[in-house]
N, C-alpha and C positions, 0 to 999 in steps of 0.2 A: 589601522588595516588595508592594504591597498586592491587596486579592482583588483586580483591577483587573487587571492582572501577572498573578496565577499564574490568570480564569478564560482575560486568552489566548493565552499557554504551551498551558493544554493543548488550545482550539476548533485553534490553530498544530498538536499534534503529535495533532489525533480530523482534522485535515485532510491530515496528512502521513502516517497510515496510510490516511485513507482513499484515501490516492491512491499507494501503493506498488501497494495492490490490485487498488486495478482495470493494475495498468503491470500484474503480475505472471498475471492476468486475460487481459486482452491479447495477453503477449504463448504465455500459454498456446495461447489462439484462437487466433494464425499457427499455430504449431510440428503444433498440432491436426490442421490445415486445408496445411499446407507435410507433413506426414507424421514427421517428429520428435519423437523421446520427448524427452522436459526429466526431470532430475534433478525430482521435489517438492519445495519449498522451505519449512518452519513457520512464519512470519512468527506471531509471541511476541507 
């Protein structure tokens, strides 16, 4: 694996993590708006 491959993999993981956080945030916002309690999940 070259350095470029590693950097690309890290970028992909970072983007996926940010998108996951955004999905979770919007889901909790939607639940709050509808008055539905959501279980709190920790994302490592």
